[in-house]
C-alpha positions as CSV (number, residue, x, y, z in Angstrom):
1,M,-16.3,22.4,147.5
2,K,-14.1,25.0,149.5
3,S,-14.7,27.6,146.8
4,L,-18.5,27.2,146.7
5,R,-20.8,30.2,147.5
6,I,-24.4,30.6,147.2
7,E,-26.1,33.8,146.9
8,S,-29.6,35.0,146.3
9,L,-30.9,36.5,142.9
10,G,-33.9,38.4,144.2
11,D,-36.6,36.6,145.6
12,S,-36.9,33.6,143.4
13,A,-33.4,32.4,142.2
14,L,-30.2,31.2,143.9
15,L,-26.8,31.6,142.2
16,L,-24.1,29.0,143.0
17,R,-20.6,30.3,142.4
18,L,-17.4,28.2,142.1
19,G,-15.3,31.0,140.7
20,N,-15.0,33.9,138.5
21,K,-12.8,33.2,135.5
22,I,-13.2,31.1,132.5
23,D,-11.6,27.8,133.3
24,A,-12.3,24.5,131.6
25,A,-12.2,22.5,134.8
26,L,-14.6,24.7,136.6
27,N,-16.9,24.5,133.8
28,R,-17.1,20.6,133.8
29,R,-18.0,20.7,137.3
30,I,-20.8,23.3,136.8
31,L,-22.3,21.3,134.2
32,A,-21.9,18.1,136.1
33,L,-23.9,19.9,138.9
34,A,-26.5,21.1,136.3
35,T,-27.0,17.7,135.2
36,H,-27.3,16.2,138.8
37,V,-29.8,19.0,139.7
38,E,-31.8,18.4,136.5
39,A,-32.1,14.7,137.3
40,L,-33.2,15.0,140.8
41,R,-35.5,17.9,139.8
42,P,-37.5,18.9,142.7
43,A,-41.1,20.4,142.3
44,W,-40.1,23.8,143.2
45,L,-37.5,23.8,140.6
46,L,-38.2,26.1,137.4
47,D,-34.9,26.3,135.8
48,C,-31.3,25.5,135.9
49,V,-28.8,27.6,133.9
50,P,-25.2,27.1,133.8
51,A,-22.6,29.7,133.0
52,Y,-18.7,29.2,132.9
53,A,-18.2,29.2,136.6
54,S,-21.7,29.5,138.0
55,L,-25.3,28.0,138.0
56,A,-28.4,29.9,138.4
57,I,-31.3,28.0,140.2
58,F,-34.6,29.4,139.5
59,I,-37.5,28.5,141.9
60,D,-41.4,28.7,142.4
61,P,-42.0,30.2,145.8
62,D,-45.4,29.2,145.8
63,A,-44.4,25.7,145.9
64,F,-43.4,25.7,149.3
65,P,-45.3,25.9,152.5
66,E,-46.4,29.4,153.7
67,T,-44.1,29.0,156.8
68,T,-41.1,28.1,154.9
69,D,-38.6,30.5,153.6
70,P,-38.1,29.4,149.9
71,L,-34.6,30.5,149.3
72,L,-33.3,29.2,152.5
73,A,-35.1,25.7,151.9
74,A,-34.0,25.6,148.3
75,E,-30.0,26.3,149.4
76,T,-30.4,23.6,152.0
77,W,-31.5,21.2,149.2
78,L,-29.0,22.4,146.8
79,R,-26.1,22.0,149.5
80,A,-27.2,18.3,150.1
81,A,-27.4,17.8,146.2
82,I,-24.0,19.0,145.5
83,G,-22.6,16.6,148.0
84,S,-23.7,13.6,146.2
85,A,-22.9,15.3,142.7
86,S,-20.1,13.7,140.4
87,A,-17.1,15.7,139.9
88,V,-17.1,16.1,136.1
89,V,-19.2,15.5,133.0
90,G,-18.0,12.7,131.0
91,D,-17.7,13.7,127.4
92,S,-18.8,10.3,126.2
93,R,-22.2,10.9,127.3
94,Q,-22.3,14.3,125.5
95,R,-23.6,14.9,121.8
96,L,-21.0,15.5,119.1
97,V,-22.4,18.2,116.9
98,E,-20.7,19.1,113.4
99,I,-21.2,22.5,112.3
100,P,-20.5,23.2,108.4
101,V,-18.9,26.6,107.9
102,R,-18.1,28.5,104.9
103,Y,-14.9,30.5,105.6
104,G,-14.0,33.8,104.2
105,G,-15.5,36.2,101.6
106,D,-18.9,37.4,102.4
107,A,-19.4,34.7,105.0
108,G,-16.1,35.5,106.9
109,P,-15.2,39.2,106.2
110,D,-12.5,39.3,108.8
111,L,-10.6,36.2,108.0
112,A,-8.2,37.8,105.8
113,D,-7.5,40.4,108.4
114,A,-7.4,38.0,111.3
115,A,-4.8,35.9,109.6
116,R,-2.4,38.8,108.8
117,E,-2.7,40.0,112.6
118,L,-1.9,36.5,113.8
119,G,0.7,36.0,111.2
120,M,-0.4,33.1,109.4
121,T,-2.3,32.2,106.2
122,Q,-6.0,31.8,106.0
123,E,-5.6,28.3,105.3
124,E,-3.5,27.8,108.6
125,L,-6.2,29.8,110.3
126,I,-8.9,27.6,109.1
127,A,-7.2,24.5,109.8
128,R,-6.4,25.6,113.4
129,H,-10.1,26.6,114.1
130,T,-11.3,23.5,112.5
131,A,-8.8,21.1,114.6
132,P,-10.4,21.1,118.1
133,V,-13.4,19.6,119.5
134,Y,-15.1,22.3,121.3
135,R,-17.5,22.2,124.3
136,V,-20.5,24.3,124.8
137,A,-19.6,25.9,128.1
138,M,-22.8,28.1,128.3
139,I,-25.7,29.7,126.2
140,G,-25.8,33.4,126.6
141,F,-25.6,36.8,125.1
142,A,-28.5,36.0,122.6
143,P,-31.0,33.1,122.8
144,G,-29.2,30.0,121.5
145,F,-25.6,31.9,121.3
146,P,-23.1,29.1,122.3
147,Y,-19.9,30.1,124.2
148,L,-17.3,27.5,123.0
149,L,-14.3,26.2,125.0
150,G,-11.3,24.6,123.4
151,L,-10.2,27.4,121.0
152,D,-6.5,27.1,120.0
153,P,-4.7,30.0,122.1
154,T,-2.7,31.2,118.9
155,L,-5.9,32.1,117.7
156,N,-6.8,34.6,120.5
157,L,-8.0,37.8,118.9
158,P,-9.4,41.0,120.5
159,R,-12.8,42.2,119.4
160,L,-13.2,44.8,116.9
161,A,-12.9,48.3,118.1
162,T,-16.3,49.2,116.9
163,P,-18.8,46.4,116.9
164,R,-21.2,45.8,113.7
165,P,-24.5,46.9,114.1
166,A,-25.8,43.8,112.6
167,V,-24.0,40.5,112.4
168,P,-25.9,37.9,109.9
169,A,-27.4,34.8,111.5
170,G,-24.9,31.7,111.6
171,S,-21.7,33.9,111.6
172,V,-19.0,32.1,113.3
173,G,-16.6,34.3,115.1
174,I,-13.8,34.8,117.7
175,G,-13.8,37.2,120.5
176,G,-10.6,37.0,122.8
177,G,-9.8,33.5,123.7
178,Q,-13.6,32.4,122.7
179,T,-15.3,31.2,119.8
180,G,-19.1,31.1,119.2
181,I,-22.0,31.4,116.6
182,Y,-24.5,34.3,116.3
183,P,-27.9,32.5,116.0
184,G,-29.6,35.6,114.9
185,V,-28.9,38.9,113.3
186,S,-27.6,40.9,116.1
187,P,-25.0,43.6,117.1
188,G,-21.7,42.1,117.7
189,G,-17.9,42.7,117.8
190,W,-16.2,39.2,117.3
191,R,-14.2,38.7,114.5
192,L,-16.1,37.1,111.7
193,L,-14.3,33.9,110.2
194,G,-17.3,32.4,108.6
195,R,-20.8,31.3,108.4
196,T,-23.0,28.0,108.9
197,P,-26.2,27.4,107.1
198,L,-27.4,25.6,110.2
199,S,-30.2,27.2,112.3
200,L,-29.1,27.3,116.0
201,F,-32.3,28.7,117.3
202,D,-36.1,28.0,116.5
203,P,-38.7,29.4,118.9
204,E,-41.1,26.9,117.3
205,K,-38.9,24.1,118.2
206,S,-38.7,22.2,121.5
207,P,-36.1,22.9,122.8
208,P,-35.5,26.1,120.7
209,A,-31.8,26.0,120.9
210,A,-30.1,23.6,118.7
211,L,-27.0,23.3,120.9
212,R,-27.0,22.8,124.9
213,P,-24.4,23.2,127.5
214,G,-22.0,20.3,127.7
215,D,-22.4,19.4,123.9
216,R,-19.2,19.0,121.9
217,V,-18.8,20.8,118.7
218,R,-16.6,20.1,115.8
219,F,-16.2,22.9,113.0
220,V,-16.0,21.4,109.5
221,V,-15.4,23.4,106.3
222,A,-18.7,23.4,104.3
223,S,-19.0,21.5,101.0
224,E,-20.5,23.1,98.1
225,S,-23.4,20.9,98.2
226,E,-24.2,22.3,101.8
227,G,-25.2,25.6,99.9
228,S,-24.7,29.2,101.0
229,P,-25.0,30.1,104.7
230,A,-28.6,31.8,105.5
């Protein structure tokens, strides 16, 4: 991989970079590498965290002999492992998770304004938002927050000029060319289209996050029987 760069993150982590942009192909390669590293899982590996175009590898320096440079040894292993990794993640091997969403009203306070700004009806916006099968590119910003790739480009919306101090848990929003779900109450400036009653993060569960990188996600309009969002 000619674009590959590996750099240190302090004295106990490495960052593998394949690029510096949001790109579906790059992200598939990163997820493939993360899956490959996790499958091999050397004794010194503490965690493997994929992002859009990079992969953080956290190591246990004490797992190496005293005469060994932990970061150098880990980088050597990582470069060898990369050479045997497959190029892409096969979507057929990933979970498909349906997320029920109640769009508009109190659950989606920005839906009406977003539709007007985009020059479409609220119904058309909802239809375009629920049409794709998204992929979880990474988890970040807050515990369990999924950044989803696959948004219809016609729904690209700038973030709010003034972020909200408290976005309700389960809120589904658009920020630029991305869509995502707030797992807990937090500040946020994304345009809120709706809300899901599903819990996306529970520290008492293992794993605590309901979604993981590589999962496929489909939004569906919530039925009355699914109740009001939490």
